C-alpha positions as CSV (number, residue, x, y, z in Angstrom):
1,X,43.1,-69.1,-16.5
2,X,46.6,-70.8,-16.1
3,X,49.5,-69.3,-17.9
4,X,53.1,-70.2,-18.9
5,X,56.1,-68.2,-17.6
6,X,58.8,-67.8,-20.2
7,X,62.1,-69.1,-18.6
8,X,64.1,-66.8,-20.9
9,X,62.6,-63.4,-20.3
10,X,60.0,-64.1,-17.5
11,X,57.1,-62.8,-19.5
12,X,53.8,-64.7,-19.1
13,X,52.1,-66.4,-22.0
14,X,48.7,-68.1,-22.3
15,X,48.6,-71.9,-22.0
16,X,49.1,-73.5,-25.4
17,X,51.4,-70.8,-26.7
18,X,54.2,-72.2,-28.8
19,X,56.6,-69.2,-28.7
20,X,57.1,-66.4,-26.2
21,X,55.5,-63.2,-27.6
22,X,58.4,-61.2,-26.1
23,X,61.6,-63.0,-27.0
24,X,60.4,-65.9,-29.2
25,X,61.6,-68.7,-26.8
26,X,60.1,-72.2,-27.5
27,X,57.4,-72.8,-24.9
28,X,56.3,-76.2,-25.9
29,X,58.2,-78.0,-23.2
30,X,57.4,-75.4,-20.4
31,X,54.8,-76.5,-17.9
32,X,52.0,-74.1,-17.1
33,X,52.1,-72.4,-13.7
34,X,49.2,-72.1,-11.2
35,X,46.9,-69.2,-11.9
36,X,47.7,-66.2,-9.7
37,X,45.1,-63.9,-8.4
38,X,45.1,-60.8,-10.5
39,X,46.5,-57.8,-8.7
40,X,44.8,-54.4,-8.9
41,X,47.7,-53.2,-11.0
42,X,47.4,-56.0,-13.6
43,X,43.6,-55.5,-13.8
44,X,44.2,-51.8,-14.3
45,X,46.7,-52.5,-17.1
46,X,44.6,-55.1,-18.9
47,X,42.7,-52.6,-21.1
48,X,44.0,-51.4,-24.5
49,X,46.1,-54.5,-25.6
50,X,44.2,-55.5,-28.8
51,X,46.4,-56.0,-31.9
52,X,46.1,-53.1,-34.3
53,X,46.3,-55.5,-37.3
54,X,44.0,-58.3,-36.4
55,X,42.3,-57.1,-33.2
56,X,43.3,-60.2,-31.2
57,X,43.5,-59.5,-27.5
58,X,47.0,-59.9,-26.1
59,X,48.5,-60.0,-22.6
60,X,49.6,-56.6,-21.2
61,X,53.1,-55.7,-22.3
62,X,53.2,-58.1,-25.3
63,X,55.7,-56.9,-28.0
64,X,54.3,-59.2,-30.8
65,X,50.7,-60.3,-31.4
66,X,50.4,-63.9,-30.4
67,X,47.9,-64.5,-33.2
68,X,49.5,-62.8,-36.3
69,X,53.0,-61.8,-35.0
70,X,52.4,-58.1,-35.6
71,X,54.6,-55.8,-33.6
72,X,52.7,-54.3,-30.7
73,X,55.3,-51.8,-29.5
74,X,54.1,-49.1,-31.9
75,X,50.5,-49.3,-30.6
76,X,49.7,-46.3,-28.3
77,X,48.8,-47.1,-24.8
78,X,45.2,-46.6,-23.9
79,X,44.6,-43.3,-22.1
80,X,42.4,-43.2,-19.1
81,X,39.1,-41.7,-19.6
82,X,39.4,-38.0,-19.1
83,X,37.5,-36.4,-16.3
84,X,35.2,-33.5,-17.2
85,X,36.7,-30.2,-16.0
86,X,35.5,-29.0,-12.7
87,X,33.3,-26.0,-13.1
88,X,33.5,-23.6,-10.3
89,X,30.1,-22.8,-8.8
90,X,29.8,-19.2,-7.9
91,X,28.2,-18.5,-4.6
92,X,25.3,-16.0,-4.9
93,X,26.2,-12.6,-3.7
94,X,24.8,-11.8,-0.3
95,X,21.8,-9.6,-0.5
96,X,21.8,-6.6,1.7
97,X,19.4,-6.8,4.6
98,X,16.9,-3.9,4.4
99,X,17.0,-1.6,7.3
100,X,13.8,-1.4,9.3
101,X,11.7,1.7,8.5
102,X,12.0,4.3,11.2
103,X,9.1,4.6,13.5
104,X,6.8,7.4,12.6
105,X,7.2,10.5,14.7
106,X,4.0,11.1,16.6
107,X,3.6,14.8,17.4
108,X,2.1,15.4,20.8
109,X,-1.4,16.7,20.6
110,X,-1.6,19.9,22.5
111,X,-4.8,20.7,24.2
112,X,-6.2,24.1,23.0
113,X,-5.7,26.9,25.4
114,X,-8.7,27.8,27.5
115,X,-10.3,31.1,26.4
116,X,-9.4,34.0,28.7
117,X,-12.0,35.4,31.0
118,X,-9.6,38.0,32.6
119,X,-6.4,39.7,31.6
120,X,-3.5,37.9,33.3
121,X,0.1,39.0,34.0
122,X,1.9,42.3,34.3
123,X,3.9,44.9,32.4
124,X,7.6,45.4,32.9
125,X,8.9,49.0,32.5
126,X,12.2,48.5,30.6
127,X,13.8,51.8,31.6
128,X,13.6,51.3,35.3
129,X,12.9,47.5,35.4
130,X,9.7,48.2,37.3
131,X,7.0,45.6,37.3
132,X,3.5,47.0,36.9
133,X,0.8,44.5,37.9
134,X,-2.4,44.4,35.8
135,X,-5.5,44.7,38.0
136,X,-7.0,41.2,38.5
137,X,-10.4,40.2,37.1
138,X,-10.5,42.8,34.3
139,X,-11.3,42.2,30.6
140,X,-10.2,45.7,29.5
141,X,-7.2,47.6,30.9
142,X,-6.5,51.2,29.8
143,X,-2.9,52.5,29.7
144,X,-2.3,56.2,30.1
145,X,-1.8,59.1,32.5
146,X,-4.1,60.1,35.3
147,X,-5.7,63.5,35.1
148,X,-8.2,64.3,38.0
149,X,-9.1,67.6,36.4
150,X,-10.4,65.9,33.3
151,X,-11.7,62.9,35.3
152,X,-9.4,60.5,33.5
153,X,-8.2,57.6,35.6
154,X,-6.5,54.8,33.5
155,X,-6.2,51.3,35.0
156,X,-2.4,51.6,34.8
157,X,-1.1,55.1,35.4
158,X,2.2,55.8,33.7
159,X,2.6,59.4,34.8
160,X,4.8,58.4,37.8
161,X,7.1,56.5,35.5
162,X,8.0,59.3,33.1
163,X,4.9,58.9,31.0
164,X,4.5,62.7,30.3
165,X,8.1,63.1,29.2
166,X,7.9,60.0,27.0
167,X,4.8,61.3,25.2
168,X,2.2,58.9,26.7
169,X,-1.4,60.2,26.3
170,X,-4.0,60.3,29.0
171,X,-5.8,57.4,27.3
172,X,-3.1,56.1,25.1
173,X,-3.9,52.4,24.5
174,X,-5.8,49.5,26.0
175,X,-5.4,45.8,26.5
176,X,-8.7,43.8,26.0
177,X,-10.1,40.3,25.6
178,X,-11.9,39.4,22.4
179,X,-13.2,35.8,21.7
180,X,-11.1,34.5,24.5
181,X,-7.8,36.0,23.2
182,X,-5.7,39.0,24.3
183,X,-5.3,42.1,22.1
184,X,-3.6,45.5,22.2
185,X,-5.4,48.5,20.7
186,X,-4.2,52.1,20.1
187,X,-6.8,54.7,21.3
188,X,-6.0,57.4,18.7
189,X,-2.9,58.5,20.6
190,X,-0.8,61.5,19.4
191,X,2.5,59.7,19.6
192,X,1.3,56.3,18.5
193,X,1.5,52.7,19.8
194,X,4.1,50.2,18.6
195,X,3.8,46.4,19.1
196,X,7.0,44.5,18.4
197,X,8.3,47.4,16.3
198,X,5.1,47.5,14.2
199,X,3.1,50.7,14.5
200,X,-0.6,49.9,15.1
201,X,-3.4,51.4,13.2
202,X,-5.7,53.3,15.7
203,X,-8.8,51.4,16.8
204,X,-7.6,48.1,15.1
205,X,-6.7,45.6,17.8
206,X,-3.6,43.4,17.3
207,X,-3.0,40.0,19.0
208,X,-0.9,40.3,22.2
209,X,1.3,37.4,23.3
210,X,3.6,36.6,26.3
211,X,6.9,38.4,25.9
212,X,5.7,41.0,23.3
213,X,7.2,44.5,23.4
214,X,4.9,47.5,23.7
215,X,6.1,51.1,23.0
216,X,3.8,54.0,24.0
217,X,5.4,57.1,22.6
218,X,9.0,56.6,23.9
219,X,8.1,54.5,26.9
220,X,9.0,50.8,26.4
221,X,7.2,48.0,28.3
222,X,7.2,44.2,28.0
223,X,4.1,42.1,28.5
224,X,4.4,39.0,30.7
225,X,1.5,36.6,30.9
226,X,2.7,35.0,34.1
């Protein structure tokens, strides 16, 4: 649409306007100017110029309504539409990564020991560190002191190793195999038999293991299965 430019104040007025809305200049003899392409600024300012008295639309910046002459300067400028407040989006807290369950401990399966068919190993005399071999192939070995007069000949003679002075009897104790296991048994000795500091009840075999300590009277020995 063509418009008239007021030669007095330079304000535009629509074609056919009699007086300038800004300064009241007589526009009846002013020729209309060619329409100018609206700028982005003028388009942005076009909103919110209706007269508060009669509602007539006026050009942006009009001081008086071109329809009723009401003063436009008191009219509040339109406010741009408010943007909704930005809402911060909380990131979800990272979840802990579960640790893998430890692998189960597999206990090695030990093969059961083969039952004994003969008494292995030896006896170590602690006082003199003398090693006394157990006769091979036997299932029963008597410990004591040899007495040819009485016809007593134990499998391991402790008389040469201080047996008499230590209180070892002629047939003091015996090592035997029962159900494939090794046992020590007191043979009703006078001074007793002690296994690992536990005195044995006569004629009641006690399990004998590698490294066990045997005390016959006061004579101390250690059993070795090797």
